[in-house]
Structure formats: structure tokens, C-alpha cells
C-alpha positions as CSV (number, residue, x, y, z in Angstrom):
1,X,84.6,78.8,93.9
2,X,87.8,79.9,92.0
3,X,91.2,80.7,93.6
4,X,90.9,84.3,92.3
5,X,87.4,84.7,94.0
6,X,88.9,83.6,97.3
7,X,91.8,86.0,96.9
8,X,89.3,88.8,96.4
9,X,87.4,87.8,99.6
10,X,90.7,87.8,101.5
11,X,91.6,91.2,100.0
12,X,88.1,92.5,101.1
13,X,88.7,91.2,104.6
14,X,92.1,92.9,104.7
15,X,90.6,96.2,103.6
16,X,87.8,95.9,106.2
17,X,90.3,95.3,109.0
18,X,93.1,97.6,107.7
19,X,91.1,100.5,106.2
20,X,94.3,102.4,105.2
21,X,95.2,99.6,102.7
22,X,94.0,99.8,99.1
23,X,93.3,96.7,97.0
24,X,96.2,97.5,94.6
25,X,98.6,97.5,97.6
26,X,97.7,93.8,98.4
27,X,100.1,91.4,96.7
28,X,99.4,87.7,97.1
29,X,103.1,87.2,98.1
30,X,102.8,89.7,101.0
31,X,102.5,88.6,104.6
32,X,99.7,90.2,106.7
33,X,102.4,91.5,109.1
34,X,104.1,93.3,106.3
35,X,100.8,95.1,105.6
36,X,100.7,96.3,109.2
37,X,98.4,93.7,110.7
38,X,99.0,92.8,114.3
39,X,98.0,89.4,115.7
40,X,94.4,90.5,116.4
41,X,94.0,92.0,113.0
42,X,95.4,88.8,111.4
43,X,92.8,86.7,113.3
44,X,90.0,89.0,112.3
45,X,91.1,88.9,108.6
46,X,91.2,85.1,108.7
47,X,87.8,84.8,110.5
48,X,86.2,87.2,108.0
49,X,87.7,85.4,105.1
50,X,86.4,82.0,106.4
51,X,82.9,83.6,106.7
52,X,83.2,85.0,103.2
53,X,84.0,81.5,101.8
54,X,81.4,79.9,104.2
55,X,83.9,77.6,105.9
56,X,85.0,76.9,109.5
57,X,88.6,75.8,109.9
58,X,90.5,75.6,113.1
59,X,92.7,78.8,113.4
60,X,95.7,76.6,114.3
61,X,95.8,75.5,110.6
62,X,96.6,79.1,109.7
63,X,99.5,79.4,112.2
64,X,102.4,78.3,109.9
65,X,101.3,80.1,106.8
66,X,103.8,82.7,105.6
67,X,101.8,84.9,103.2
68,X,98.4,85.7,101.8
69,X,98.9,83.0,99.1
70,X,99.1,80.5,101.9
71,X,95.8,81.7,103.4
72,X,94.1,81.7,100.0
73,X,95.5,78.2,99.1
74,X,94.3,76.8,102.4
75,X,90.8,78.3,102.0
76,X,90.7,77.1,98.4
77,X,91.7,73.5,99.2
78,X,89.2,73.3,102.0
79,X,86.5,74.8,99.9
80,X,87.2,72.3,97.1
81,X,87.0,69.4,99.6
82,X,83.8,70.8,101.0
83,X,82.3,71.1,97.6
84,X,83.2,67.5,96.6
85,X,81.6,66.2,99.8
86,X,78.4,68.0,99.0
87,X,78.1,66.4,95.6
């Protein structure tokens, strides 16, 4: 799975949880808070994104991330490790 594919999954999750947000409004450098997501919204977005990437990661690992790029990078890194383990 490519980085851009994971970014699209995260964008889809954001649009599901925050229906007033359009894809073109979501910049990878944005924080979820800046898009209007409260703490429950952020948790839902992360959980939905993990499901979309077919991963389970402890939520605490997302706690220090500053923006969407951090979320996508963490999901990408974990997915790559998961893929390597499956080979």
C-alpha cells in the first residue's frame, strides 16, 4: 500500500466523521483540530483509518502526532512492517 493510498483512506475517514469537510479542504499538513475535529472525532477518524488500512495500533501511539501527515506516516510505517512480516 502506497503513502498516497493511505492519505486517501485518512481523507475518507475525515469526510465520514466531519461531513462538512470536502476532500480539497484537507491538506496533509493540517491538524485534525484545525479542521474542527474534537477529541471524539479524532479518535473516530483514527479508528476508521486503521480499519481502512487493516491495522490495529494502540491509540496512545497517535497521541503526540501533530498533523495528518503524522497519522498517515505512522499508518504507512506500520503497514510496511506488517507487509514485510507476512512475506
